[in-house]
Gaussian input, Z-matrix of N, CA and C with variables (Angstrom, degrees):
# hf/3-21g

backbone

0 1
 N
 C     1     B1
 C     2     B2     1     A1
 N     3     B3     2     A2     1     D1
 C     4     B4     3     A3     2     D2
 C     5     B5     4     A4     3     D3
 N     6     B6     5     A5     4     D4
 C     7     B7     6     A6     5     D5
 C     8     B8     7     A7     6     D6
 N     9     B9     8     A8     7     D7
 C    10    B10     9     A9     8     D8
 C    11    B11    10    A10     9     D9
 N    12    B12    11    A11    10    D10
 C    13    B13    12    A12    11    D11
 C    14    B14    13    A13    12    D12
 N    15    B15    14    A14    13    D13
 C    16    B16    15    A15    14    D14
 C    17    B17    16    A16    15    D15
 N    18    B18    17    A17    16    D16
 C    19    B19    18    A18    17    D17
 C    20    B20    19    A19    18    D18
 N    21    B21    20    A20    19    D19
 C    22    B22    21    A21    20    D20
 C    23    B23    22    A22    21    D21
 N    24    B24    23    A23    22    D22
 C    25    B25    24    A24    23    D23
 C    26    B26    25    A25    24    D24
 N    27    B27    26    A26    25    D25
 C    28    B28    27    A27    26    D26
 C    29    B29    28    A28    27    D27
 N    30    B30    29    A29    28    D28
 C    31    B31    30    A30    29    D29
 C    32    B32    31    A31    30    D30
 N    33    B33    32    A32    31    D31
 C    34    B34    33    A33    32    D32
 C    35    B35    34    A34    33    D33
 N    36    B36    35    A35    34    D34
 C    37    B37    36    A36    35    D35
 C    38    B38    37    A37    36    D36
 N    39    B39    38    A38    37    D37
 C    40    B40    39    A39    38    D38
 C    41    B41    40    A40    39    D39
 N    42    B42    41    A41    40    D40
 C    43    B43    42    A42    41    D41
 C    44    B44    43    A43    42    D42
 N    45    B45    44    A44    43    D43
 C    46    B46    45    A45    44    D44
 C    47    B47    46    A46    45    D45
 N    48    B48    47    A47    46    D46
 C    49    B49    48    A48    47    D47
 C    50    B50    49    A49    48    D48
 N    51    B51    50    A50    49    D49
 C    52    B52    51    A51    50    D50
 C    53    B53    52    A52    51    D51
 N    54    B54    53    A53    52    D52
 C    55    B55    54    A54    53    D53
 C    56    B56    55    A55    54    D54
 N    57    B57    56    A56    55    D55
 C    58    B58    57    A57    56    D56
 C    59    B59    58    A58    57    D57
 N    60    B60    59    A59    58    D58
 C    61    B61    60    A60    59    D59
 C    62    B62    61    A61    60    D60
 N    63    B63    62    A62    61    D61
 C    64    B64    63    A63    62    D62
 C    65    B65    64    A64    63    D63
 N    66    B66    65    A65    64    D64
 C    67    B67    66    A66    65    D65
 C    68    B68    67    A67    66    D66
 N    69    B69    68    A68    67    D67
 C    70    B70    69    A69    68    D68
 C    71    B71    70    A70    69    D69
 N    72    B72    71    A71    70    D70
 C    73    B73    72    A72    71    D71
 C    74    B74    73    A73    72    D72
 N    75    B75    74    A74    73    D73
 C    76    B76    75    A75    74    D74
 C    77    B77    76    A76    75    D75
 N    78    B78    77    A77    76    D76
 C    79    B79    78    A78    77    D77
 C    80    B80    79    A79    78    D78
 N    81    B81    80    A80    79    D79
 C    82    B82    81    A81    80    D80
 C    83    B83    82    A82    81    D81
 N    84    B84    83    A83    82    D82
 C    85    B85    84    A84    83    D83
 C    86    B86    85    A85    84    D84
 N    87    B87    86    A86    85    D85
 C    88    B88    87    A87    86    D86
 C    89    B89    88    A88    87    D87
 N    90    B90    89    A89    88    D88
 C    91    B91    90    A90    89    D89
 C    92    B92    91    A91    90    D90
 N    93    B93    92    A92    91    D91
 C    94    B94    93    A93    92    D92
 C    95    B95    94    A94    93    D93
 N    96    B96    95    A95    94    D94
 C    97    B97    96    A96    95    D95
 C    98    B98    97    A97    96    D96
 N    99    B99    98    A98    97    D97
 C   100   B100    99    A99    98    D98
 C   101   B101   100   A100    99    D99
 N   102   B102   101   A101   100   D100
 C   103   B103   102   A102   101   D101
 C   104   B104   103   A103   102   D102
 N   105   B105   104   A104   103   D103
 C   106   B106   105   A105   104   D104
 C   107   B107   106   A106   105   D105
 N   108   B108   107   A107   106   D106
 C   109   B109   108   A108   107   D107
 C   110   B110   109   A109   108   D108
 N   111   B111   110   A110   109   D109
 C   112   B112   111   A111   110   D110
 C   113   B113   112   A112   111   D111
 N   114   B114   113   A113   112   D112
 C   115   B115   114   A114   113   D113
 C   116   B116   115   A115   114   D114
 N   117   B117   116   A116   115   D115
 C   118   B118   117   A117   116   D116
 C   119   B119   118   A118   117   D117
 N   120   B120   119   A119   118   D118
 C   121   B121   120   A120   119   D119
 C   122   B122   121   A121   120   D120
 N   123   B123   122   A122   121   D121
 C   124   B124   123   A123   122   D122
 C   125   B125   124   A124   123   D123
 N   126   B126   125   A125   124   D124
 C   127   B127   126   A126   125   D125
 C   128   B128   127   A127   126   D126
 N   129   B129   128   A128   127   D127
 C   130   B130   129   A129   128   D128
 C   131   B131   130   A130   129   D129
 N   132   B132   131   A131   130   D130
 C   133   B133   132   A132   131   D131
 C   134   B134   133   A133   132   D132
 N   135   B135   134   A134   133   D133
 C   136   B136   135   A135   134   D134
 C   137   B137   136   A136   135   D135
 N   138   B138   137   A137   136   D136
 C   139   B139   138   A138   137   D137
 C   140   B140   139   A139   138   D138
 N   141   B141   140   A140   139   D139
 C   142   B142   141   A141   140   D140
 C   143   B143   142   A142   141   D141
 N   144   B144   143   A143   142   D142
 C   145   B145   144   A144   143   D143
 C   146   B146   145   A145   144   D144
 N   147   B147   146   A146   145   D145
 C   148   B148   147   A147   146   D146
 C   149   B149   148   A148   147   D147
 N   150   B150   149   A149   148   D148
 C   151   B151   150   A150   149   D149
 C   152   B152   151   A151   150   D150
 N   153   B153   152   A152   151   D151
 C   154   B154   153   A153   152   D152
 C   155   B155   154   A154   153   D153
 N   156   B156   155   A155   154   D154
 C   157   B157   156   A156   155   D155
 C   158   B158   157   A157   156   D156
 N   159   B159   158   A158   157   D157
 C   160   B160   159   A159   158   D158
 C   161   B161   160   A160   159   D159
 N   162   B162   161   A161   160   D160
 C   163   B163   162   A162   161   D161
 C   164   B164   163   A163   162   D162
 N   165   B165   164   A164   163   D163
 C   166   B166   165   A165   164   D164
 C   167   B167   166   A166   165   D165
 N   168   B168   167   A167   166   D166
 C   169   B169   168   A168   167   D167
 C   170   B170   169   A169   168   D168
 N   171   B171   170   A170   169   D169
 C   172   B172   171   A171   170   D170
 C   173   B173   172   A172   171   D171
 N   174   B174   173   A173   172   D172
 C   175   B175   174   A174   173   D173
 C   176   B176   175   A175   174   D174
 N   177   B177   176   A176   175   D175
 C   178   B178   177   A177   176   D176
 C   179   B179   178   A178   177   D177
 N   180   B180   179   A179   178   D178
 C   181   B181   180   A180   179   D179
 C   182   B182   181   A181   180   D180
 N   183   B183   182   A182   181   D181
 C   184   B184   183   A183   182   D182
 C   185   B185   184   A184   183   D183
 N   186   B186   185   A185   184   D184
 C   187   B187   186   A186   185   D185
 C   188   B188   187   A187   186   D186
 N   189   B189   188   A188   187   D187
 C   190   B190   189   A189   188   D188
 C   191   B191   190   A190   189   D189
 N   192   B192   191   A191   190   D190
 C   193   B193   192   A192   191   D191
 C   194   B194   193   A193   192   D192
 N   195   B195   194   A194   193   D193
 C   196   B196   195   A195   194   D194
 C   197   B197   196   A196   195   D195
 N   198   B198   197   A197   196   D196
 C   199   B199   198   A198   197   D197
 C   200   B200   199   A199   198   D198
 N   201   B201   200   A200   199   D199
 C   202   B202   201   A201   200   D200
 C   203   B203   202   A202   201   D201
 N   204   B204   203   A203   202   D202
 C   205   B205   204   A204   203   D203
 C   206   B206   205   A205   204   D204
 N   207   B207   206   A206   205   D205
 C   208   B208   207   A207   206   D206
 C   209   B209   208   A208   207   D207
 N   210   B210   209   A209   208   D208
 C   211   B211   210   A210   209   D209
 C   212   B212   211   A211   210   D210
 N   213   B213   212   A212   211   D211
 C   214   B214   213   A213   212   D212
 C   215   B215   214   A214   213   D213
 N   216   B216   215   A215   214   D214
 C   217   B217   216   A216   215   D215
 C   218   B218   217   A217   216   D216
 N   219   B219   218   A218   217   D217
 C   220   B220   219   A219   218   D218
 C   221   B221   220   A220   219   D219
 N   222   B222   221   A221   220   D220
 C   223   B223   222   A222   221   D221
 C   224   B224   223   A223   222   D222
 N   225   B225   224   A224   223   D223
 C   226   B226   225   A225   224   D224
 C   227   B227   226   A226   225   D225
 N   228   B228   227   A227   226   D226
 C   229   B229   228   A228   227   D227
 C   230   B230   229   A229   228   D228
 N   231   B231   230   A230   229   D229
 C   232   B232   231   A231   230   D230
 C   233   B233   232   A232   231   D231
 N   234   B234   233   A233   232   D232
 C   235   B235   234   A234   233   D233
 C   236   B236   235   A235   234   D234
 N   237   B237   236   A236   235   D235
 C   238   B238   237   A237   236   D236
 C   239   B239   238   A238   237   D237
 N   240   B240   239   A239   238   D238
 C   241   B241   240   A240   239   D239
 C   242   B242   241   A241   240   D240
 N   243   B243   242   A242   241   D241
 C   244   B244   243   A243   242   D242
 C   245   B245   244   A244   243   D243
 N   246   B246   245   A245   244   D244
 C   247   B247   246   A246   245   D245
 C   248   B248   247   A247   246   D246
 N   249   B249   248   A248   247   D247
 C   250   B250   249   A249   248   D248
 C   251   B251   250   A250   249   D249
 N   252   B252   251   A251   250   D250
 C   253   B253   252   A252   251   D251
 C   254   B254   253   A253   252   D252
 N   255   B255   254   A254   253   D253
 C   256   B256   255   A255   254   D254
 C   257   B257   256   A256   255   D255
 N   258   B258   257   A257   256   D256
 C   259   B259   258   A258   257   D257
 C   260   B260   259   A259   258   D258
 N   261   B261   260   A260   259   D259
 C   262   B262   261   A261   260   D260
 C   263   B263   262   A262   261   D261
 N   264   B264   263   A263   262   D262
 C   265   B265   264   A264   263   D263
 C   266   B266   265   A265   264   D264
 N   267   B267   266   A266   265   D265
 C   268   B268   267   A267   266   D266
 C   269   B269   268   A268   267   D267
 N   270   B270   269   A269   268   D268
 C   271   B271   270   A270   269   D269
 C   272   B272   271   A271   270   D270
 N   273   B273   272   A272   271   D271
 C   274   B274   273   A273   272   D272
 C   275   B275   274   A274   273   D273
 N   276   B276   275   A275   274   D274
 C   277   B277   276   A276   275   D275
 C   278   B278   277   A277   276   D276
 N   279   B279   278   A278   277   D277
 C   280   B280   279   A279   278   D278
 C   281   B281   280   A280   279   D279
 N   282   B282   281   A281   280   D280
 C   283   B283   282   A282   281   D281
 C   284   B284   283   A283   282   D282
 N   285   B285   284   A284   283   D283
 C   286   B286   285   A285   284   D284
 C   287   B287   286   A286   285   D285
 N   288   B288   287   A287   286   D286
 C   289   B289   288   A288   287   D287
 C   290   B290   289   A289   288   D288
 N   291   B291   290   A290   289   D289
 C   292   B292   291   A291   290   D290
 C   293   B293   292   A292   291   D291
 N   294   B294   293   A293   292   D292
 C   295   B295   294   A294   293   D293
 C   296   B296   295   A295   294   D294
 N   297   B297   296   A296   295   D295
 C   298   B298   297   A297   296   D296
 C   299   B299   298   A298   297   D297
 N   300   B300   299   A299   298   D298
 C   301   B301   300   A300   299   D299
 C   302   B302   301   A301   300   D300
 N   303   B303   302   A302   301   D301
 C   304   B304   303   A303   302   D302
 C   305   B305   304   A304   303   D303
 N   306   B306   305   A305   304   D304
 C   307   B307   306   A306   305   D305
 C   308   B308   307   A307   306   D306
 N   309   B309   308   A308   307   D307
 C   310   B310   309   A309   308   D308
 C   311   B311   310   A310   309   D309
 N   312   B312   311   A311   310   D310
 C   313   B313   312   A312   311   D311
 C   314   B314   313   A313   312   D312
 N   315   B315   314   A314   313   D313
 C   316   B316   315   A315   314   D314
 C   317   B317   316   A316   315   D315
 N   318   B318   317   A317   316   D316
 C   319   B319   318   A318   317   D317
 C   320   B320   319   A319   318   D318
 N   321   B321   320   A320   319   D319
 C   322   B322   321   A321   320   D320
 C   323   B323   322   A322   321   D321
 N   324   B324   323   A323   322   D322
 C   325   B325   324   A324   323   D323
 C   326   B326   325   A325   324   D324

   B1=1.4257
   B2=1.5274
   B3=1.2738
   B4=1.4699
   B5=1.5205
   B6=1.3267
   B7=1.4521
   B8=1.5233
   B9=1.3644
   B10=1.4528
   B11=1.5545
   B12=1.3109
   B13=1.4492
   B14=1.5863
   B15=1.3784
   B16=1.4606
   B17=1.5575
   B18=1.3110
   B19=1.4818
   B20=1.5603
   B21=1.2911
   B22=1.4287
   B23=1.4950
   B24=1.3168
   B25=1.4492
   B26=1.4893
   B27=1.3475
   B28=1.4907
   B29=1.5850
   B30=1.3266
   B31=1.4587
   B32=1.5210
   B33=1.3586
   B34=1.4905
   B35=1.5159
   B36=1.2994
   B37=1.4667
   B38=1.5412
   B39=1.3339
   B40=1.4924
   B41=1.5101
   B42=1.3488
   B43=1.4395
   B44=1.5250
   B45=1.3454
   B46=1.5082
   B47=1.5431
   B48=1.3256
   B49=1.4422
   B50=1.5533
   B51=1.3049
   B52=1.4923
   B53=1.5414
   B54=1.2799
   B55=1.4958
   B56=1.5266
   B57=1.3245
   B58=1.4568
   B59=1.5428
   B60=1.2722
   B61=1.4722
   B62=1.4886
   B63=1.3410
   B64=1.4836
   B65=1.5122
   B66=1.3347
   B67=1.4586
   B68=1.5418
   B69=1.3345
   B70=1.5053
   B71=1.5110
   B72=1.2933
   B73=1.5011
   B74=1.4990
   B75=1.3418
   B76=1.4628
   B77=1.5273
   B78=1.3085
   B79=1.4536
   B80=1.5209
   B81=1.3493
   B82=1.4607
   B83=1.4887
   B84=1.3737
   B85=1.4651
   B86=1.5178
   B87=1.3365
   B88=1.4657
   B89=1.5045
   B90=1.3152
   B91=1.4879
   B92=1.5852
   B93=1.3292
   B94=1.4676
   B95=1.5345
   B96=1.2928
   B97=1.4697
   B98=1.5480
   B99=1.2926
   B100=1.4532
   B101=1.5168
   B102=1.3604
   B103=1.4360
   B104=1.5517
   B105=1.3521
   B106=1.5206
   B107=1.4996
   B108=1.3679
   B109=1.4375
   B110=1.5340
   B111=1.2716
   B112=1.4958
   B113=1.5587
   B114=1.3170
   B115=1.4869
   B116=1.5020
   B117=1.2769
   B118=1.4792
   B119=1.4958
   B120=1.3434
   B121=1.4442
   B122=1.4961
   B123=1.3523
   B124=1.4564
   B125=1.5048
   B126=1.3578
   B127=1.4649
   B128=1.5276
   B129=1.3500
   B130=1.5202
   B131=1.5415
   B132=1.3088
   B133=1.4722
   B134=1.5338
   B135=1.3023
   B136=1.4907
   B137=1.5414
   B138=1.3157
   B139=1.4760
   B140=1.4965
   B141=1.3397
   B142=1.4517
   B143=1.5100
   B144=1.3714
   B145=1.4625
   B146=1.4956
   B147=1.3302
   B148=1.4541
   B149=1.5617
   B150=1.2887
   B151=1.4874
   B152=1.5254
   B153=1.3104
   B154=1.4466
   B155=1.4596
   B156=1.3056
   B157=1.4740
   B158=1.4463
   B159=1.3169
   B160=1.4463
   B161=1.5246
   B162=1.3192
   B163=1.4507
   B164=1.5474
   B165=1.2643
   B166=1.4638
   B167=1.5257
   B168=1.2261
   B169=1.4483
   B170=1.5828
   B171=1.3141
   B172=1.5304
   B173=1.5155
   B174=1.3246
   B175=1.4551
   B176=1.5120
   B177=1.3388
   B178=1.4993
   B179=1.5368
   B180=1.3001
   B181=1.5249
   B182=1.4499
   B183=1.3373
   B184=1.4283
   B185=1.4978
   B186=1.3459
   B187=1.4650
   B188=1.4998
   B189=1.3370
   B190=1.4661
   B191=1.5327
   B192=1.2979
   B193=1.4946
   B194=1.5036
   B195=1.2974
   B196=1.4744
   B197=1.5495
   B198=1.2924
   B199=1.5154
   B200=1.4815
   B201=1.3697
   B202=1.4577
   B203=1.5106
   B204=1.2870
   B205=1.5057
   B206=1.4625
   B207=1.3612
   B208=1.4762
   B209=1.5397
   B210=1.3829
   B211=1.4667
   B212=1.5854
   B213=1.3068
   B214=1.4364
   B215=1.5888
   B216=1.2936
   B217=1.5221
   B218=1.5190
   B219=1.3208
   B220=1.5407
   B221=1.5221
   B222=1.3362
   B223=1.4771
   B224=1.5862
   B225=1.3467
   B226=1.4779
   B227=1.4977
   B228=1.3588
   B229=1.4281
   B230=1.5553
   B231=1.3398
   B232=1.4814
   B233=1.5303
   B234=1.2999
   B235=1.4893
   B236=1.5002
   B237=1.2758
   B238=1.4876
   B239=1.5313
   B240=1.3166
   B241=1.4649
   B242=1.5132
   B243=1.3705
   B244=1.4362
   B245=1.5115
   B246=1.3090
   B247=1.4323
   B248=1.5449
   B249=1.3358
   B250=1.4912
   B251=1.4749
   B252=1.3280
   B253=1.4551
   B254=1.5924
   B255=1.2777
   B256=1.4962
   B257=1.5516
   B258=1.3619
   B259=1.4530
   B260=1.5191
   B261=1.3358
   B262=1.4427
   B263=1.6138
   B264=1.2850
   B265=1.4913
   B266=1.5458
   B267=1.3306
   B268=1.4329
   B269=1.5044
   B270=1.2968
   B271=1.4745
   B272=1.5313
   B273=1.3313
   B274=1.4608
   B275=1.5682
   B276=1.3193
   B277=1.4702
   B278=1.5241
   B279=1.3094
   B280=1.4651
   B281=1.5433
   B282=1.3706
   B283=1.4820
   B284=1.4701
   B285=1.3602
   B286=1.5066
   B287=1.5505
   B288=1.3197
   B289=1.4376
   B290=1.5450
   B291=1.3428
   B292=1.4775
   B293=1.5207
   B294=1.2837
   B295=1.5079
   B296=1.5621
   B297=1.3150
   B298=1.4540
   B299=1.4906
   B300=1.3257
   B301=1.4612
   B302=1.5123
   B303=1.3500
   B304=1.4839
   B305=1.5081
   B306=1.2983
   B307=1.5194
   B308=1.5200
   B309=1.2655
   B310=1.4632
   B311=1.5432
   B312=1.3336
   B313=1.4786
   B314=1.5195
   B315=1.3612
   B316=1.4536
   B317=1.5413
   B318=1.3471
   B319=1.4754
   B320=1.5467
   B321=1.3338
   B322=1.4491
   B323=1.4860
   B324=1.3797
   B325=1.4199
   B326=1.4668
   A1=108.12
   A2=118.42
   A3=124.42
   A4=110.04
   A5=112.61
   A6=119.41
   A7=112.22
   A8=118.49
   A9=122.08
   A10=111.53
   A11=117.72
   A12=124.13
   A13=113.58
   A14=113.11
   A15=116.47
   A16=111.25
   A17=117.95
   A18=122.51
   A19=111.07
   A20=122.46
   A21=124.68
   A22=112.76
   A23=119.11
   A24=120.58
   A25=110.74
   A26=115.02
   A27=118.70
   A28=107.55
   A29=113.28
   A30=116.83
   A31=104.83
   A32=113.20
   A33=120.56
   A34=111.18
   A35=114.75
   A36=119.14
   A37=108.96
   A38=114.73
   A39=118.53
   A40=107.25
   A41=112.37
   A42=123.14
   A43=108.61
   A44=116.89
   A45=119.68
   A46=107.18
   A47=114.85
   A48=120.44
   A49=109.73
   A50=117.03
   A51=119.93
   A52=109.87
   A53=119.30
   A54=119.62
   A55=107.22
   A56=116.51
   A57=118.36
   A58=112.93
   A59=115.71
   A60=121.25
   A61=115.35
   A62=117.17
   A63=119.01
   A64=109.04
   A65=112.95
   A66=118.79
   A67=109.08
   A68=114.42
   A69=120.11
   A70=109.85
   A71=114.65
   A72=120.36
   A73=107.62
   A74=117.95
   A75=122.89
   A76=103.71
   A77=116.47
   A78=122.54
   A79=111.24
   A80=114.04
   A81=121.97
   A82=110.03
   A83=114.91
   A84=118.51
   A85=110.63
   A86=117.78
   A87=120.66
   A88=110.50
   A89=120.14
   A90=119.36
   A91=113.27
   A92=117.52
   A93=117.01
   A94=114.08
   A95=119.01
   A96=128.69
   A97=109.67
   A98=121.28
   A99=124.81
   A100=107.66
   A101=118.80
   A102=123.79
   A103=109.59
   A104=113.70
   A105=116.51
   A106=106.87
   A107=113.75
   A108=122.44
   A109=110.96
   A110=116.38
   A111=119.18
   A112=110.15
   A113=115.77
   A114=119.11
   A115=107.99
   A116=114.97
   A117=122.42
   A118=107.90
   A119=117.09
   A120=120.64
   A121=114.61
   A122=117.03
   A123=119.77
   A124=114.84
   A125=117.73
   A126=119.74
   A127=109.73
   A128=114.68
   A129=118.96
   A130=109.74
   A131=115.88
   A132=121.61
   A133=109.32
   A134=114.60
   A135=120.43
   A136=108.97
   A137=119.01
   A138=120.12
   A139=111.36
   A140=116.99
   A141=122.92
   A142=109.87
   A143=117.47
   A144=122.82
   A145=112.46
   A146=116.58
   A147=121.54
   A148=108.77
   A149=115.29
   A150=119.96
   A151=109.62
   A152=117.43
   A153=121.65
   A154=113.14
   A155=120.33
   A156=123.69
   A157=110.68
   A158=117.29
   A159=123.50
   A160=109.27
   A161=116.68
   A162=119.38
   A163=111.66
   A164=115.61
   A165=121.67
   A166=114.40
   A167=116.07
   A168=122.30
   A169=112.98
   A170=112.70
   A171=119.18
   A172=108.41
   A173=119.12
   A174=122.77
   A175=109.11
   A176=115.14
   A177=118.37
   A178=113.91
   A179=118.34
   A180=119.44
   A181=115.74
   A182=118.11
   A183=123.58
   A184=112.81
   A185=116.65
   A186=121.08
   A187=113.66
   A188=113.96
   A189=119.37
   A190=111.30
   A191=114.27
   A192=122.14
   A193=107.15
   A194=117.10
   A195=120.66
   A196=109.30
   A197=116.94
   A198=121.13
   A199=111.42
   A200=117.77
   A201=119.55
   A202=109.43
   A203=119.76
   A204=123.04
   A205=109.37
   A206=116.60
   A207=121.74
   A208=112.93
   A209=112.57
   A210=118.73
   A211=111.07
   A212=114.91
   A213=120.93
   A214=109.41
   A215=114.12
   A216=120.86
   A217=110.11
   A218=116.54
   A219=121.01
   A220=105.35
   A221=117.59
   A222=121.05
   A223=108.99
   A224=116.21
   A225=121.82
   A226=110.06
   A227=117.28
   A228=121.81
   A229=113.23
   A230=113.84
   A231=118.73
   A232=111.13
   A233=118.77
   A234=119.94
   A235=116.42
   A236=118.72
   A237=122.43
   A238=110.31
   A239=116.43
   A240=119.43
   A241=108.83
   A242=114.66
   A243=117.68
   A244=113.03
   A245=116.90
   A246=123.88
   A247=111.47
   A248=115.85
   A249=119.30
   A250=109.81
   A251=120.11
   A252=122.45
   A253=109.62
   A254=112.68
   A255=118.97
   A256=110.39
   A257=114.32
   A258=119.90
   A259=112.13
   A260=114.24
   A261=121.07
   A262=111.68
   A263=114.70
   A264=119.87
   A265=111.93
   A266=118.94
   A267=124.43
   A268=114.27
   A269=117.71
   A270=123.38
   A271=108.30
   A272=117.17
   A273=119.76
   A274=107.61
   A275=113.57
   A276=119.70
   A277=109.71
   A278=116.78
   A279=121.16
   A280=109.39
   A281=117.53
   A282=120.18
   A283=110.09
   A284=116.54
   A285=120.67
   A286=111.95
   A287=116.09
   A288=120.80
   A289=109.94
   A290=115.17
   A291=119.43
   A292=110.49
   A293=118.67
   A294=122.43
   A295=113.28
   A296=116.09
   A297=119.82
   A298=112.93
   A299=119.06
   A300=122.58
   A301=114.53
   A302=117.69
   A303=121.78
   A304=114.77
   A305=118.26
   A306=120.72
   A307=107.52
   A308=117.55
   A309=123.00
   A310=106.27
   A311=114.40
   A312=119.37
   A313=112.31
   A314=115.94
   A315=121.32
   A316=111.70
   A317=114.56
   A318=117.48
   A319=112.59
   A320=117.41
   A321=120.87
   A322=109.90
   A323=115.67
   A324=122.84
   A325=112.20
   D1=145.82
   D2=-177.68
   D3=-82.23
   D4=145.33
   D5=173.32
   D6=-71.94
   D7=132.75
   D8=-178.77
   D9=-67.50
   D10=-21.03
   D11=-176.97
   D12=-83.80
   D13=-51.59
   D14=-171.68
   D15=-123.61
   D16=0.58
   D17=177.20
   D18=68.11
   D19=14.90
   D20=172.57
   D21=-80.11
   D22=172.85
   D23=175.13
   D24=-73.88
   D25=154.83
   D26=178.01
   D27=-126.66
   D28=170.27
   D29=177.68
   D30=-131.74
   D31=158.57
   D32=177.53
   D33=-82.60
   D34=129.09
   D35=179.12
   D36=-92.79
   D37=-50.39
   D38=177.78
   D39=-148.57
   D40=168.13
   D41=-174.10
   D42=-129.96
   D43=138.90
   D44=-179.74
   D45=-129.95
   D46=124.40
   D47=178.34
   D48=-121.98
   D49=36.70
   D50=-174.06
   D51=-71.76
   D52=-42.35
   D53=179.03
   D54=-82.53
   D55=132.83
   D56=178.14
   D57=-65.90
   D58=132.57
   D59=-179.02
   D60=79.07
   D61=13.72
   D62=176.23
   D63=-140.51
   D64=138.68
   D65=176.01
   D66=-120.99
   D67=129.13
   D68=175.14
   D69=-109.23
   D70=129.20
   D71=178.44
   D72=-112.49
   D73=123.45
   D74=175.20
   D75=-91.15
   D76=123.48
   D77=-175.72
   D78=-118.37
   D79=160.16
   D80=176.63
   D81=-141.34
   D82=129.71
   D83=-177.47
   D84=-70.08
   D85=137.85
   D86=179.57
   D87=-75.42
   D88=-21.41
   D89=-178.58
   D90=-95.35
   D91=-50.06
   D92=-174.26
   D93=-110.46
   D94=9.24
   D95=175.91
   D96=59.69
   D97=21.36
   D98=176.78
   D99=-68.89
   D100=133.46
   D101=178.79
   D102=-104.92
   D103=135.36
   D104=176.84
   D105=-151.87
   D106=168.74
   D107=-175.33
   D108=-118.97
   D109=136.04
   D110=171.17
   D111=-119.66
   D112=145.62
   D113=-178.80
   D114=-121.74
   D115=148.60
   D116=178.06
   D117=-125.75
   D118=118.20
   D119=-178.67
   D120=-81.28
   D121=178.03
   D122=-178.10
   D123=-62.44
   D124=-33.30
   D125=-178.36
   D126=-66.80
   D127=-41.74
   D128=-179.15
   D129=-66.50
   D130=-40.29
   D131=-179.81
   D132=-61.40
   D133=-49.70
   D134=-178.43
   D135=-62.02
   D136=-40.53
   D137=179.81
   D138=-65.63
   D139=-40.50
   D140=-179.21
   D141=-63.71
   D142=-45.86
   D143=176.09
   D144=-56.75
   D145=-40.43
   D146=-177.31
   D147=-64.57
   D148=-38.74
   D149=-178.58
   D150=-71.47
   D151=-42.74
   D152=-175.29
   D153=-74.83
   D154=-34.45
   D155=-175.13
   D156=-112.76
   D157=69.53
   D158=174.03
   D159=-80.18
   D160=146.50
   D161=-179.14
   D162=-124.37
   D163=150.17
   D164=175.62
   D165=66.58
   D166=-131.62
   D167=-173.48
   D168=-71.25
   D169=-18.53
   D170=-177.38
   D171=-71.13
   D172=-21.32
   D173=176.98
   D174=-74.32
   D175=129.15
   D176=-169.66
   D177=-67.34
   D178=-23.27
   D179=-179.21
   D180=-97.39
   D181=8.26
   D182=-176.97
   D183=-66.87
   D184=125.82
   D185=172.23
   D186=-85.78
   D187=-25.03
   D188=-175.70
   D189=-96.30
   D190=158.77
   D191=171.95
   D192=-122.01
   D193=170.16
   D194=-179.84
   D195=-61.46
   D196=-39.91
   D197=177.26
   D198=-59.73
   D199=-47.71
   D200=-175.08
   D201=-70.45
   D202=-27.64
   D203=175.79
   D204=-65.67
   D205=-45.77
   D206=176.09
   D207=-57.77
   D208=-46.16
   D209=178.31
   D210=-61.83
   D211=-40.40
   D212=-178.00
   D213=-64.24
   D214=-42.28
   D215=179.92
   D216=-64.96
   D217=-38.29
   D218=179.69
   D219=-69.81
   D220=-44.00
   D221=-177.71
   D222=-60.23
   D223=-41.32
   D224=179.94
   D225=-68.42
   D226=-39.40
   D227=179.47
   D228=-64.54
   D229=-24.01
   D230=177.77
   D231=-83.52
   D232=2.21
   D233=177.38
   D234=114.94
   D235=-2.88
   D236=-177.69
   D237=-78.29
   D238=144.31
   D239=179.79
   D240=-84.22
   D241=171.87
   D242=177.59
   D243=-67.32
   D244=-27.82
   D245=173.94
   D246=-62.76
   D247=-46.12
   D248=177.74
   D249=-65.94
   D250=-38.49
   D251=179.18
   D252=-63.46
   D253=-42.43
   D254=-178.92
   D255=-58.85
   D256=-45.67
   D257=179.52
   D258=-64.51
   D259=-41.47
   D260=-175.77
   D261=-69.38
   D262=-36.11
   D263=-173.98
   D264=-105.90
   D265=4.95
   D266=175.18
   D267=59.91
   D268=47.25
   D269=177.28
   D270=-130.43
   D271=172.86
   D272=177.41
   D273=-74.58
   D274=158.07
   D275=-177.33
   D276=-63.13
   D277=-40.36
   D278=-178.68
   D279=-63.26
   D280=-41.23
   D281=178.31
   D282=-62.31
   D283=-46.45
   D284=177.81
   D285=-57.96
   D286=-46.46
   D287=-179.61
   D288=-58.67
   D289=-50.10
   D290=-174.94
   D291=-63.70
   D292=-38.17
   D293=175.98
   D294=-68.80
   D295=-35.47
   D296=177.95
   D297=-68.90
   D298=-48.05
   D299=-178.02
   D300=-84.30
   D301=-6.99
   D302=174.09
   D303=90.58
   D304=17.20
   D305=173.62
   D306=-71.77
   D307=-35.83
   D308=173.97
   D309=-119.81
   D310=163.30
   D311=-179.78
   D312=58.29
   D313=39.93
   D314=-177.89
   D315=-68.22
   D316=-25.83
   D317=-177.37
   D318=-75.78
   D319=-10.75
   D320=177.56
   D321=-89.25
   D322=127.12
   D323=-179.52
   D324=-107.78

């Protein structure tokens, strides 16, 4: 974040989360040593969490879709191993296992 006095970069000195739903950051400018406080309200916190914690197809690196997860689970229910599912759907075995048992893609029913 930029310093309001000289427009240089600043760094966080300490963090305060005493009030629920609010974060206060105490900052110090790296150039002029000016100290200032920034606050982040509940709306900004919720918006940031939504961006950081995307699930399923919304995640940019996802190889799977909700439909392929459903197919993979049906394939596994028919007796296929997680290794077979991984080969069939071109993902890592750990990814296939987590999708099958519900550790990931929990929102897909």
